[in-house]
C-alpha positions in Angstrom: 107.8 66.4 89.3 110.6 65.5 92.1 109.8 64.9 95.8 111.5 67.7 96.9 110.2 70.2 94.4 106.6 68.7 95.4 107.1 69.1 99.1 108.0 73.3 98.1 105.6 73.7 96.1 103.2 72.2 99.1 104.8 74.5 101.3 103.9 77.5 99.0 100.6 76.5 99.2 100.4 76.3 103.0 102.3 79.3 103.8 100.4 81.2 100.9 96.4 80.7 103.1 95.7 83.4 104.9 92.8 84.0 107.2 90.1 85.7 104.8 92.3 84.9 101.7 94.6 87.9 102.6 98.0 87.4 103.6 99.6 89.5 106.1 103.9 89.9 106.0 105.8 91.4 108.8 108.8 93.9 107.6 107.9 94.0 104.1 107.6 97.7 102.9 105.5 98.3 100.2 107.0 101.5 99.2 105.9 104.5 97.0 107.8 105.1 93.9 107.7 108.7 93.8 106.3 108.8 90.6 109.6 108.4 88.7 111.1 106.1 86.5 114.6 108.0 86.3 117.8 106.0 86.2 118.9 108.3 89.0 115.7 107.5 91.4 115.5 103.8 90.2 119.4 103.5 91.3 118.4 104.9 94.3 115.4 102.8 95.1 117.5 99.4 94.4 120.1 100.4 96.8 118.5 101.3 99.4 117.5 98.0 100.8 119.3 94.4 100.9 116.0 93.0 99.0 114.2 95.2 96.5 111.2 93.5 94.4 109.3 95.3 91.4 105.9 93.1 90.9 103.0 93.4 89.5 100.3 94.2 92.7 101.5 93.6 96.4 103.1 91.1 98.4 100.0 90.8 100.5 97.9 90.9 96.9 99.9 89.7 94.0 98.2 90.5 90.6 99.9 87.7 88.5 101.0 84.4 88.9 104.9 85.2 88.5 104.8 88.4 90.9 102.8 85.7 93.6 105.9 83.1 92.8 108.5 85.3 93.7 106.7 86.5 96.7 106.4 83.0 97.7 109.5 82.0 97.0 110.8 85.1 99.7 108.0 83.5 102.2 109.7 80.2 102.1 113.5 81.3 102.9 111.9 83.7 105.5 112.5 86.8 103.9 110.4 89.2 105.3 112.3 92.3 105.6 112.2 93.9 101.8 111.0 96.5 99.9 108.3 95.7 97.3 107.0 98.2 94.6 103.9 98.1 92.9 104.7 98.8 89.1 100.9 98.6 88.2 100.5 101.9 90.3 103.0 104.0 88.2 103.4 103.1 84.4 106.8 105.5 84.6 108.3 103.1 87.0 106.8 99.9 85.0 108.2 101.0 82.2 111.5 102.8 83.9 112.4 99.4 85.4 112.6 97.5 82.8 114.7 100.4 80.7 116.9 100.6 84.1 117.6 96.7 84.1 117.4 95.8 80.0 114.9 93.1 81.5 111.6 92.9 79.4 109.2 91.3 82.2 107.8 92.3 85.7 108.7 90.9 88.6 112.2 92.2 88.7 114.4 91.2 92.3 117.5 93.0 93.4 119.9 91.4 96.0 122.3 94.4 97.6 121.4 96.4 94.8 122.2 94.1 92.1 119.7 92.7 89.4 118.7 89.3 90.0 116.4 88.3 87.3 112.5 87.9 87.2 110.4 84.4 88.7 112.4 82.4 86.3 115.4 83.5 87.6 114.9 83.3 91.7 112.6 80.1 90.9 116.2 78.2 89.4 118.2 80.0 92.4 115.7 78.2 94.8 115.7 75.0 93.3 119.3 74.4 93.3 120.5 76.5 96.7 122.2 79.5 95.5 119.2 81.4 96.8 120.2 80.3 100.4 123.9 81.1 99.3 123.1 84.6 98.3 121.0 85.3 101.1 123.8 84.4 103.3 125.8 87.2 101.5 123.6 89.9 102.9 123.5 88.2 106.3 119.8 86.7 106.0 119.3 82.9 107.2 117.2 81.4 104.8 114.2 79.8 106.8 114.8 76.3 104.5 118.0 75.9 106.5 116.3 75.5 109.9 114.0 73.4 108.5 116.5 71.2 107.3 118.3 71.2 110.4 115.1 70.3 112.3 114.4 67.1 109.6 118.0 66.0 110.3 117.5 65.7 114.3 114.5 63.5 113.6 
């Protein structure tokens, strides 16, 4: 494991620890899907917020490792204001989002209404710096830029 990846993994673990094992995330809206997996409804959901995540569980309690990784990557970048939809609560939503994106797995991440991909894609974007650039296009400054500035000034 590279040194920078090791530091990122350690930061993810530190960030994920909360009192009592729970995580409190200000700004995250664990939104209701409204019980519909129709393309029109999903189109509305993915375009309503700058950052939208369909995951198994909630940001506070992800129910799979891939969903947890997406939540942790967003936290690492300081993304606090996003909509999160728990596909485990709604089978129509779970299948509907897969059909909508033509992507077979959950989690799914949307930035500015555009499908980005799942955990693997978001992790790759994080590692190569593309996520910082994509967030910048949305008017979101990655917290990693602040961390780098702090390290450079030392």
